[in-house]
Structure formats: structure tokens, C-alpha cells
Biopython code that builds the backbone (N, CA, C, O; Angstrom):
import numpy as np
from Bio.PDB.StructureBuilder import StructureBuilder

atoms = [
    (1, "MET", "N", (39.725, 116.544, 116.589)),
    (1, "MET", "CA", (40.933, 116.481, 116.123)),
    (1, "MET", "C", (41.318, 115.560, 114.852)),
    (1, "MET", "O", (40.665, 114.576, 114.507)),
    (2, "ASN", "N", (42.012, 115.844, 114.471)),
    (2, "ASN", "CA", (42.502, 114.728, 113.242)),
    (2, "ASN", "C", (43.493, 113.395, 113.602)),
    (2, "ASN", "O", (44.689, 113.594, 113.818)),
    (3, "GLU", "N", (43.039, 112.303, 113.642)),
    (3, "GLU", "CA", (43.015, 111.223, 113.714)),
    (3, "GLU", "C", (44.362, 111.116, 113.557)),
    (3, "GLU", "O", (45.035, 111.115, 114.587)),
    (4, "LEU", "N", (45.000, 111.011, 112.333)),
    (4, "LEU", "CA", (46.489, 111.144, 110.995)),
    (4, "LEU", "C", (47.419, 111.888, 111.958)),
    (4, "LEU", "O", (48.609, 111.598, 112.081)),
    (5, "LEU", "N", (46.872, 112.753, 112.553)),
    (5, "LEU", "CA", (47.750, 113.636, 113.268)),
    (5, "LEU", "C", (48.485, 113.326, 114.844)),
    (5, "LEU", "O", (49.629, 113.482, 115.272)),
    (6, "VAL", "N", (47.042, 112.745, 115.524)),
    (6, "VAL", "CA", (47.505, 111.852, 116.642)),
    (6, "VAL", "C", (48.564, 110.444, 116.488)),
    (6, "VAL", "O", (49.296, 109.894, 117.310)),
    (7, "PHE", "N", (48.333, 110.222, 115.359)),
    (7, "PHE", "CA", (48.841, 108.594, 115.281)),
    (7, "PHE", "C", (50.422, 109.105, 114.701)),
    (7, "PHE", "O", (51.480, 108.685, 115.170)),
    (8, "GLY", "N", (50.314, 110.000, 113.694)),
    (8, "GLY", "CA", (51.777, 110.765, 113.509)),
    (8, "GLY", "C", (52.624, 111.246, 114.841)),
    (8, "GLY", "O", (53.842, 111.420, 114.783)),
    (9, "ASP", "N", (51.856, 111.445, 116.049)),
    (9, "ASP", "CA", (52.567, 112.094, 116.714)),
    (9, "ASP", "C", (53.011, 110.740, 117.667)),
    (9, "ASP", "O", (54.197, 110.424, 117.770)),
    (10, "LEU", "N", (51.824, 109.913, 118.411)),
    (10, "LEU", "CA", (52.325, 108.871, 118.727)),
    (10, "LEU", "C", (53.293, 108.328, 118.035)),
    (10, "LEU", "O", (54.212, 107.939, 118.755)),
    (11, "HIS", "N", (53.478, 108.108, 116.636)),
    (11, "HIS", "CA", (54.384, 106.986, 116.307)),
    (11, "HIS", "C", (56.280, 107.951, 116.273)),
    (11, "HIS", "O", (57.376, 107.390, 116.308)),
    (12, "LYS", "N", (55.974, 109.565, 116.191)),
    (12, "LYS", "CA", (57.029, 110.118, 116.151)),
    (12, "LYS", "C", (57.616, 109.653, 117.558)),
    (12, "LYS", "O", (58.836, 109.498, 117.512)),
    (13, "TYR", "N", (57.098, 109.421, 118.668)),
    (13, "TYR", "CA", (57.301, 109.674, 120.287)),
    (13, "TYR", "C", (57.651, 107.993, 120.653)),
    (13, "TYR", "O", (58.585, 107.614, 121.359)),
    (14, "LEU", "N", (56.861, 107.314, 120.122)),
    (14, "LEU", "CA", (57.826, 105.960, 120.004)),
    (14, "LEU", "C", (58.728, 105.998, 119.480)),
    (14, "LEU", "O", (59.350, 106.035, 120.541)),
    (15, "CYS", "N", (59.706, 106.036, 118.560)),
    (15, "CYS", "CA", (60.629, 106.282, 117.554)),
    (15, "CYS", "C", (61.429, 106.817, 118.672)),
    (15, "CYS", "O", (62.200, 105.991, 119.159)),
    (16, "LYS", "N", (61.439, 107.980, 119.195)),
    (16, "LYS", "CA", (62.182, 108.698, 119.926)),
    (16, "LYS", "C", (62.876, 107.667, 121.288)),
    (16, "LYS", "O", (63.815, 108.018, 122.002)),
    (17, "LEU", "N", (62.311, 106.672, 121.362)),
    (17, "LEU", "CA", (61.949, 106.384, 122.899)),
    (17, "LEU", "C", (63.039, 104.911, 123.040)),
    (17, "LEU", "O", (62.960, 103.956, 123.812)),
    (18, "GLY", "N", (64.180, 105.266, 121.788)),
    (18, "GLY", "CA", (65.114, 103.891, 121.889)),
    (18, "GLY", "C", (65.335, 103.610, 120.077)),
    (18, "GLY", "O", (64.900, 104.210, 119.095)),
    (19, "HIS", "N", (66.204, 102.428, 120.239)),
    (19, "HIS", "CA", (66.154, 101.530, 119.543)),
    (19, "HIS", "C", (64.656, 100.727, 118.970)),
    (19, "HIS", "O", (64.243, 99.719, 119.544)),
    (20, "MET", "N", (64.078, 101.214, 118.007)),
    (20, "MET", "CA", (63.008, 100.496, 117.683)),
    (20, "MET", "C", (63.067, 99.913, 116.057)),
    (20, "MET", "O", (63.663, 100.342, 115.069)),
    (21, "GLU", "N", (62.171, 98.745, 116.261)),
    (21, "GLU", "CA", (62.376, 98.555, 114.944)),
    (21, "GLU", "C", (60.901, 98.337, 114.458)),
    (21, "GLU", "O", (60.158, 97.869, 115.322)),
    (22, "VAL", "N", (60.348, 98.587, 113.247)),
    (22, "VAL", "CA", (59.007, 98.977, 113.067)),
    (22, "VAL", "C", (58.439, 98.050, 112.069)),
    (22, "VAL", "O", (58.700, 97.943, 110.871)),
    (23, "ALA", "N", (57.997, 97.707, 112.463)),
    (23, "ALA", "CA", (57.292, 96.459, 110.884)),
    (23, "ALA", "C", (55.755, 96.842, 110.882)),
    (23, "ALA", "O", (54.982, 97.178, 111.780)),
    (24, "ILE", "N", (55.614, 96.653, 109.478)),
    (24, "ILE", "CA", (54.220, 97.307, 108.878)),
    (24, "ILE", "C", (53.351, 95.834, 108.310)),
    (24, "ILE", "O", (53.407, 95.579, 107.107)),
    (25, "PRO", "N", (52.799, 95.186, 108.969)),
    (25, "PRO", "CA", (51.952, 94.506, 108.040)),
    (25, "PRO", "C", (51.393, 94.313, 106.586)),
    (25, "PRO", "O", (51.298, 95.403, 106.023)),
    (26, "GLU", "N", (51.020, 93.322, 105.855)),
    (26, "GLU", "CA", (50.327, 93.857, 104.435)),
    (26, "GLU", "C", (49.066, 93.944, 105.101)),
    (26, "GLU", "O", (48.490, 95.028, 105.001)),
    (27, "SER", "N", (48.507, 93.031, 105.766)),
    (27, "SER", "CA", (46.953, 93.290, 105.918)),
    (27, "SER", "C", (46.247, 93.927, 106.598)),
    (27, "SER", "O", (45.087, 93.519, 106.543)),
    (28, "ARG", "N", (46.435, 95.004, 107.423)),
    (28, "ARG", "CA", (46.121, 96.031, 107.723)),
    (28, "ARG", "C", (46.838, 96.941, 108.314)),
    (28, "ARG", "O", (48.017, 96.697, 108.571)),
    (29, "PHE", "N", (46.237, 98.219, 108.656)),
    (29, "PHE", "CA", (46.791, 99.311, 109.364)),
    (29, "PHE", "C", (47.442, 99.309, 110.509)),
    (29, "PHE", "O", (46.878, 99.493, 111.588)),
    (30, "ALA", "N", (48.464, 99.138, 110.399)),
    (30, "ALA", "CA", (48.988, 99.005, 112.093)),
    (30, "ALA", "C", (50.607, 99.119, 111.825)),
    (30, "ALA", "O", (51.133, 98.783, 110.764)),
    (31, "LEU", "N", (51.167, 99.543, 112.732)),
    (31, "LEU", "CA", (52.670, 99.319, 113.383)),
    (31, "LEU", "C", (53.081, 98.901, 114.318)),
    (31, "LEU", "O", (53.180, 99.623, 115.310)),
    (32, "GLY", "N", (53.553, 97.301, 114.342)),
    (32, "GLY", "CA", (54.543, 96.663, 115.146)),
    (32, "GLY", "C", (55.848, 97.580, 115.386)),
    (32, "GLY", "O", (56.610, 97.986, 114.509)),
    (33, "TYR", "N", (55.943, 97.850, 116.985)),
    (33, "TYR", "CA", (57.459, 98.302, 117.324)),
    (33, "TYR", "C", (57.840, 97.358, 118.367)),
    (33, "TYR", "O", (57.105, 97.028, 119.297)),
    (34, "ASN", "N", (59.047, 96.934, 118.163)),
    (34, "ASN", "CA", (59.854, 95.850, 118.846)),
    (34, "ASN", "C", (61.035, 96.559, 119.198)),
    (34, "ASN", "O", (61.644, 96.996, 118.221)),
    (35, "ARG", "N", (61.744, 96.902, 120.779)),
    (35, "ARG", "CA", (62.765, 97.095, 121.180)),
    (35, "ARG", "C", (64.190, 96.191, 120.771)),
    (35, "ARG", "O", (64.375, 94.992, 120.984)),
    (36, "LEU", "N", (65.137, 97.183, 120.107)),
    (36, "LEU", "CA", (66.313, 96.406, 119.964)),
    (36, "LEU", "C", (67.428, 96.328, 121.231)),
    (36, "LEU", "O", (68.190, 97.295, 121.243)),
    (37, "GLY", "N", (67.519, 95.910, 121.678)),
    (37, "GLY", "CA", (68.282, 95.761, 123.168)),
    (37, "GLY", "C", (69.296, 94.426, 123.310)),
    (37, "GLY", "O", (69.230, 93.506, 122.496)),
    (38, "TRP", "N", (70.376, 94.423, 124.595)),
    (38, "TRP", "CA", (71.251, 93.832, 124.528)),
    (38, "TRP", "C", (70.615, 92.093, 124.592)),
    (38, "TRP", "O", (71.175, 91.009, 124.430)),
    (39, "ARG", "N", (69.917, 92.286, 124.747)),
    (39, "ARG", "CA", (68.652, 90.786, 124.887)),
    (39, "ARG", "C", (67.829, 90.452, 124.377)),
    (39, "ARG", "O", (66.926, 89.694, 124.729)),
    (40, "GLY", "N", (68.156, 91.370, 122.754)),
    (40, "GLY", "CA", (67.609, 91.161, 121.751)),
    (40, "GLY", "C", (66.161, 91.919, 120.967)),
    (40, "GLY", "O", (66.020, 93.141, 120.927)),
    (41, "LYS", "N", (65.456, 91.227, 120.553)),
    (41, "LYS", "CA", (64.506, 91.979, 120.135)),
    (41, "LYS", "C", (63.206, 91.511, 121.089)),
    (41, "LYS", "O", (63.116, 90.328, 121.416)),
    (42, "ARG", "N", (62.089, 92.605, 121.571)),
    (42, "ARG", "CA", (61.433, 92.135, 122.336)),
    (42, "ARG", "C", (60.148, 93.499, 121.823)),
    (42, "ARG", "O", (60.272, 94.720, 121.721)),
    (43, "ARG", "N", (58.743, 92.390, 121.554)),
    (43, "ARG", "CA", (57.682, 93.232, 121.532)),
    (43, "ARG", "C", (57.345, 94.622, 122.733)),
    (43, "ARG", "O", (57.307, 94.348, 123.933)),
    (44, "PHE", "N", (57.146, 95.903, 122.312)),
    (44, "PHE", "CA", (56.813, 96.815, 122.854)),
    (44, "PHE", "C", (55.691, 97.803, 122.707)),
    (44, "PHE", "O", (55.435, 98.636, 123.577)),
    (45, "ALA", "N", (55.024, 97.683, 121.566)),
    (45, "ALA", "CA", (54.156, 98.589, 121.217)),
    (45, "ALA", "C", (53.024, 97.669, 120.208)),
    (45, "ALA", "O", (53.319, 96.490, 120.016)),
    (46, "THR", "N", (51.850, 98.168, 119.629)),
    (46, "THR", "CA", (51.085, 97.733, 118.845)),
    (46, "THR", "C", (50.346, 99.195, 118.132)),
    (46, "THR", "O", (49.392, 99.769, 118.657)),
    (47, "LEU", "N", (50.893, 99.562, 117.062)),
    (47, "LEU", "CA", (49.722, 101.404, 117.071)),
    (47, "LEU", "C", (48.648, 101.041, 116.052)),
    (47, "LEU", "O", (49.143, 100.988, 114.926)),
    (48, "HIS", "N", (48.062, 100.920, 116.060)),
    (48, "HIS", "CA", (46.537, 100.522, 114.865)),
    (48, "HIS", "C", (46.037, 101.888, 114.570)),
    (48, "HIS", "O", (46.058, 102.897, 115.275)),
    (49, "GLY", "N", (45.653, 101.724, 113.558)),
    (49, "GLY", "CA", (45.070, 103.351, 112.707)),
    (49, "GLY", "C", (43.831, 103.347, 111.750)),
    (49, "GLY", "O", (43.495, 104.237, 110.969)),
    (50, "ASP", "N", (43.268, 102.220, 111.976)),
    (50, "ASP", "CA", (41.912, 101.649, 111.289)),
    (50, "ASP", "C", (40.598, 102.453, 111.223)),
    (50, "ASP", "O", (39.987, 102.860, 112.211)),
    (51, "LYS", "N", (40.385, 102.558, 110.459)),
    (51, "LYS", "CA", (39.027, 104.017, 110.506)),
    (51, "LYS", "C", (37.904, 103.519, 112.035)),
    (51, "LYS", "O", (37.392, 104.264, 112.871)),
    (52, "LYS", "N", (37.857, 102.492, 111.953)),
    (52, "LYS", "CA", (37.131, 101.828, 113.544)),
    (52, "LYS", "C", (37.708, 101.223, 114.320)),
    (52, "LYS", "O", (37.099, 100.901, 115.340)),
    (53, "TYR", "N", (39.276, 100.776, 114.137)),
    (53, "TYR", "CA", (39.841, 100.228, 115.583)),
    (53, "TYR", "C", (41.144, 101.271, 115.228)),
    (53, "TYR", "O", (42.062, 101.118, 114.423)),
    (54, "GLN", "N", (40.782, 102.632, 116.356)),
    (54, "GLN", "CA", (42.055, 103.287, 116.709)),
    (54, "GLN", "C", (42.645, 102.941, 118.001)),
    (54, "GLN", "O", (41.824, 102.915, 118.917)),
    (55, "CYS", "N", (43.837, 102.672, 118.311)),
    (55, "CYS", "CA", (44.591, 102.510, 119.657)),
    (55, "CYS", "C", (45.867, 101.986, 119.551)),
    (55, "CYS", "O", (46.362, 101.613, 118.488)),
    (56, "LEU", "N", (46.538, 101.941, 120.888)),
    (56, "LEU", "CA", (47.507, 101.964, 121.135)),
    (56, "LEU", "C", (47.611, 100.558, 122.283)),
    (56, "LEU", "O", (46.966, 100.518, 123.331)),
    (57, "ILE", "N", (48.483, 99.556, 121.854)),
    (57, "ILE", "CA", (48.555, 98.382, 122.821)),
    (57, "ILE", "C", (50.055, 98.427, 123.418)),
    (57, "ILE", "O", (51.135, 98.376, 122.830)),
    (58, "LEU", "N", (49.771, 98.530, 124.668)),
    (58, "LEU", "CA", (51.620, 98.309, 125.315)),
    (58, "LEU", "C", (52.105, 97.171, 125.737)),
    (58, "LEU", "O", (51.982, 96.891, 126.929)),
    (59, "HIS", "N", (52.648, 96.429, 124.995)),
    (59, "HIS", "CA", (53.187, 94.738, 125.602)),
    (59, "HIS", "C", (54.016, 94.846, 126.365)),
    (59, "HIS", "O", (55.199, 95.095, 126.130)),
    (60, "VAL", "N", (53.312, 94.607, 127.789)),
    (60, "VAL", "CA", (53.719, 94.943, 129.195)),
    (60, "VAL", "C", (54.738, 93.739, 129.837)),
    (60, "VAL", "O", (55.758, 93.846, 130.517)),
    (61, "ASP", "N", (54.017, 92.554, 129.323)),
    (61, "ASP", "CA", (54.884, 91.401, 130.101)),
    (61, "ASP", "C", (54.432, 90.493, 128.243)),
    (61, "ASP", "O", (53.409, 89.826, 128.084)),
    (62, "PRO", "N", (55.344, 90.707, 127.277)),
    (62, "PRO", "CA", (55.178, 89.637, 126.947)),
    (62, "PRO", "C", (55.096, 88.333, 126.538)),
    (62, "PRO", "O", (54.180, 87.792, 125.919)),
    (63, "GLU", "N", (56.128, 87.872, 126.932)),
    (63, "GLU", "CA", (56.647, 86.703, 126.940)),
    (63, "GLU", "C", (55.936, 85.687, 128.245)),
    (63, "GLU", "O", (56.262, 84.503, 128.322)),
    (64, "ASN", "N", (55.170, 86.164, 129.007)),
    (64, "ASN", "CA", (53.844, 85.906, 129.836)),
    (64, "ASN", "C", (52.498, 85.848, 129.243)),
    (64, "ASN", "O", (52.301, 86.934, 128.698)),
    (65, "PRO", "N", (51.423, 85.022, 129.095)),
    (65, "PRO", "CA", (50.446, 85.280, 128.775)),
    (65, "PRO", "C", (49.320, 85.411, 129.861)),
    (65, "PRO", "O", (48.148, 85.783, 129.789)),
    (66, "GLU", "N", (50.211, 84.911, 131.029)),
    (66, "GLU", "CA", (48.923, 84.932, 132.250)),
    (66, "GLU", "C", (49.081, 85.669, 133.444)),
    (66, "GLU", "O", (48.640, 85.642, 134.593)),
    (67, "SER", "N", (50.291, 86.695, 132.399)),
    (67, "SER", "CA", (50.631, 88.068, 133.376)),
    (67, "SER", "C", (49.643, 88.595, 134.003)),
    (67, "SER", "O", (48.541, 88.286, 133.549)),
    (68, "THR", "N", (49.658, 89.493, 135.157)),
    (68, "THR", "CA", (48.309, 90.079, 135.244)),
    (68, "THR", "C", (49.144, 91.888, 135.639)),
    (68, "THR", "O", (48.544, 92.759, 136.268)),
    (69, "LYS", "N", (50.322, 92.023, 135.180)),
    (69, "LYS", "CA", (51.057, 93.001, 135.203)),
    (69, "LYS", "C", (50.645, 94.348, 134.896)),
    (69, "LYS", "O", (50.669, 95.379, 135.569)),
    (70, "GLY", "N", (50.181, 94.046, 133.472)),
    (70, "GLY", "CA", (49.618, 95.198, 132.535)),
    (70, "GLY", "C", (48.319, 95.850, 133.479)),
    (70, "GLY", "O", (48.035, 96.971, 133.901)),
    (71, "LYS", "N", (47.652, 94.355, 133.559)),
    (71, "LYS", "CA", (46.197, 95.728, 134.901)),
    (71, "LYS", "C", (46.503, 96.397, 135.720)),
    (71, "LYS", "O", (45.760, 97.352, 135.948)),
    (72, "THR", "N", (48.078, 96.172, 136.781)),
    (72, "THR", "CA", (48.203, 96.388, 137.996)),
    (72, "THR", "C", (48.931, 98.023, 137.282)),
    (72, "THR", "O", (48.712, 99.141, 137.749)),
    (73, "ILE", "N", (49.763, 97.719, 136.127)),
    (73, "ILE", "CA", (49.556, 98.956, 135.881)),
    (73, "ILE", "C", (48.498, 100.192, 135.202)),
    (73, "ILE", "O", (48.831, 101.376, 135.237)),
]
sb = StructureBuilder()
sb.init_structure("model")
sb.init_model(0)
sb.init_chain("A")
sb.init_seg("    ")
for serial, (resi, resn, name, xyz) in enumerate(atoms, 1):
    if name == "N":
        sb.init_residue(resn, " ", resi, " ")
    sb.init_atom(name, np.array(xyz, "f"), 0.0, 1.0, " ", f" {name:<3s}", serial, name[0])
structure = sb.get_structure()
């Protein structure tokens, strides 16, 4: 399966989840998704599309680096 098609489908899906702000850093091929809500902007996900490193990272509890919530889920 073509990786760009999967990347595009994931991008469309994440954008449909609600009010999202998409950030594109200059240094690498990755998209950062921030949810916009009444509590402000919160990190939600990062989609990496580099040839050697393709993955989707969900930021489950971004304000708490000691959290094990992501491992539990």
C-alpha cells in the first residue's frame, strides 16, 4: 500500500475530529495537531511521514510526563 495514501487518509481523519490547528515544522516531514477548545490549545497528535520513520503519535496526557495513561489505553 502506498504510504502517502495512508498518510493522507490519516490527515483527513484527524482534521474531521473537531477544531484542529495543524502545524508543519520546517526541519522534518511531520504534522502536529492541536485541538482547539474552551480550555485553549492542547497537543493531540503528531503524524510523522519521513521515509525511514512513519508513525502516528497520540498525546494522551501531554501535561503530565509521568503519566502511564497511554500505556494503559
